[in-house]
C-alpha positions as CSV (number, residue, x, y, z in Angstrom):
1,M,0.3,14.0,-0.4
2,T,-3.1,14.9,-1.3
3,A,-5.4,13.2,1.2
4,P,-8.2,11.1,-0.5
5,S,-11.7,12.2,0.2
6,T,-13.0,10.0,2.9
7,F,-16.7,11.7,2.6
8,G,-19.3,8.9,3.2
9,L,-16.8,6.4,4.5
10,S,-17.2,4.5,8.0
11,S,-15.2,5.7,10.9
12,E,-13.0,2.5,10.5
13,A,-12.1,3.4,6.8
14,R,-11.3,6.9,7.9
15,N,-9.2,6.1,10.5
16,L,-7.2,3.6,8.1
17,H,-6.9,6.6,5.8
18,W,-5.8,8.8,8.8
19,L,-3.2,5.9,9.6
20,L,-1.9,5.8,6.1
21,T,-1.7,9.5,5.7
22,N,0.3,9.8,9.0
23,L,2.7,7.0,7.5
24,V,3.6,8.9,4.6
25,E,3.8,12.2,6.0
26,E,5.7,11.2,9.2
27,V,8.3,8.9,7.8
28,P,11.0,10.7,5.8
29,G,11.9,8.9,2.4
30,I,8.3,7.2,1.7
31,Q,7.2,8.1,-1.5
32,S,4.2,5.9,-2.1
33,V,2.2,3.3,-0.1
34,A,-0.3,0.8,-1.0
35,V,-2.6,-1.7,0.9
36,V,-3.6,-4.7,-1.0
37,S,-6.1,-7.4,-0.3
38,S,-5.1,-11.1,-0.4
39,D,-6.4,-11.5,-3.9
40,G,-4.0,-8.8,-5.1
41,L,-6.7,-5.7,-5.3
42,L,-5.8,-2.2,-4.2
43,L,-7.7,-1.3,-1.3
44,L,-5.9,1.9,-0.1
45,S,-3.5,4.0,-1.6
46,S,-1.2,7.1,-0.6
47,D,-1.3,8.8,-3.7
48,P,-4.8,8.4,-5.6
49,D,-3.9,11.4,-7.8
50,R,-1.1,9.5,-9.4
51,N,-3.8,7.3,-11.2
52,D,-5.1,10.2,-12.8
53,A,-1.5,11.5,-13.8
54,A,-1.1,7.9,-15.1
55,R,-4.1,8.0,-17.4
56,T,-3.3,11.4,-18.7
57,K,0.5,10.7,-19.4
58,S,1.5,13.9,-17.3
59,P,5.1,13.7,-16.0
60,Q,5.1,11.5,-13.1
61,P,7.6,11.2,-10.0
62,K,9.8,8.3,-10.0
63,G,8.0,5.1,-8.9
64,P,6.4,2.2,-10.0
65,R,5.3,3.7,-13.4
66,G,3.6,6.5,-11.6
67,S,0.5,4.3,-10.5
68,S,-0.9,3.0,-7.3
69,A,-2.3,0.3,-9.3
70,D,1.3,-0.8,-10.6
71,L,2.6,-0.5,-7.0
72,A,-0.2,-2.8,-5.8
73,T,0.6,-5.3,-8.8
74,V,4.3,-5.4,-7.5
75,V,3.4,-5.9,-3.8
76,S,0.9,-8.6,-4.7
77,G,3.5,-10.4,-6.9
78,I,6.1,-10.2,-4.3
79,G,3.9,-11.2,-1.7
80,S,2.9,-14.3,-3.6
81,L,6.3,-15.4,-4.7
82,T,7.6,-15.1,-0.9
83,I,4.6,-16.9,0.6
84,G,5.1,-19.5,-2.1
85,A,9.0,-19.9,-1.0
86,A,8.2,-19.8,2.6
87,K,5.8,-23.0,1.9
88,L,8.4,-24.6,-0.2
89,I,11.3,-24.0,2.5
90,Q,8.8,-24.7,5.5
91,F,10.1,-22.1,7.8
92,G,6.6,-20.6,8.7
93,R,4.7,-17.5,7.5
94,V,6.4,-14.6,5.7
95,K,6.4,-11.4,8.0
96,H,7.9,-9.1,5.8
97,T,10.1,-8.6,2.7
98,M,12.6,-5.8,1.6
99,V,14.1,-5.3,-1.9
100,A,16.9,-2.8,-2.1
101,M,17.5,-1.3,-5.4
102,D,20.1,1.4,-6.6
103,E,17.7,4.5,-6.5
104,G,15.0,3.2,-3.8
105,S,13.6,0.4,-1.8
106,L,10.5,-1.7,-1.6
107,F,8.9,-3.0,1.4
108,V,6.1,-5.5,1.6
109,M,4.7,-6.7,5.1
110,S,1.8,-9.0,5.9
111,I,-1.2,-7.2,7.6
112,S,-3.9,-9.8,8.2
113,D,-5.2,-12.8,6.6
114,G,-3.2,-12.3,3.2
115,S,-3.4,-8.6,2.9
116,L,-0.4,-6.8,2.5
117,L,1.2,-3.2,3.2
118,G,3.8,-2.3,0.5
119,V,6.0,0.9,0.9
120,H,8.0,2.4,-1.9
121,G,11.0,4.5,-0.3
122,S,13.9,6.7,-1.9
123,A,17.1,5.6,-2.0
124,D,18.2,7.5,1.3
125,C,15.5,6.5,3.4
126,D,16.2,4.8,6.8
127,M,15.2,1.4,6.1
128,S,15.0,0.4,10.0
129,V,12.9,3.6,10.4
130,V,10.4,2.5,7.6
131,A,10.0,-1.1,8.7
132,Y,9.5,0.3,12.3
133,H,6.5,2.5,11.1
134,M,5.2,-0.4,8.7
135,A,5.0,-2.7,11.9
136,L,3.2,0.1,13.9
137,F,0.7,0.6,11.0
138,V,0.0,-3.2,10.6
139,G,-0.5,-3.4,14.4
140,R,-3.1,-0.7,14.3
141,A,-4.7,-1.6,11.1
142,G,-4.6,-5.4,11.2
143,H,-7.4,-6.0,13.6
144,V,-9.8,-3.4,11.8
145,L,-9.3,-4.8,8.4
146,T,-12.3,-7.0,8.5
147,P,-13.8,-8.4,5.1
148,E,-16.6,-5.8,5.4
149,L,-14.1,-2.9,5.8
150,R,-12.0,-4.4,2.7
151,S,-15.2,-4.5,0.7
152,E,-15.7,-0.9,1.5
153,L,-12.6,0.2,0.7
154,R,-12.5,-1.4,-2.6
155,K,-15.9,0.1,-3.5
156,S,-14.8,3.5,-2.7
157,L,-11.6,3.1,-5.1
158,E,-14.0,1.9,-7.8
159,D,-16.1,4.8,-7.3
160,A,-13.5,7.3,-7.5
161,S,-11.9,5.8,-10.4
162,A,-15.4,5.8,-12.3
163,G,-15.8,9.5,-11.1
164,S,-12.5,10.6,-12.5
165,T,-13.0,9.0,-15.9
166,R,-16.4,10.9,-16.6
């Protein structure tokens, strides 16, 4: 994974980037990670270079169409669907969701106030290890993911996207 530039970000934003980088690098089988706001916007991603690859149509690794934005869309949709189901069934809030597929897995976990952590894992990943490390990330990130930090992260992604299209 290529670490995104954290120059000019607050210490909280840099720490969140560091936590995400550690999650991807230390847990075998994780292919990509996205942190999504309650309104479905990508806040943080493990693979910002895949956005450039998606724009240039270069060969991409397996995953949600090679784009962090696509992973964020899937995570947001699954989060919304499961929250609606939980309200309908009246069993309380959704803590996490796992989708196992033939060639991989998708994990979605609530962070705080509607924000979500989504992980795309390989077919051979140990799902319990991934879930454990996601819970650690959520425990460490949940209290710092304030509205101000979400706004800063969103702006840094928009700035990076504008810079790469020039």
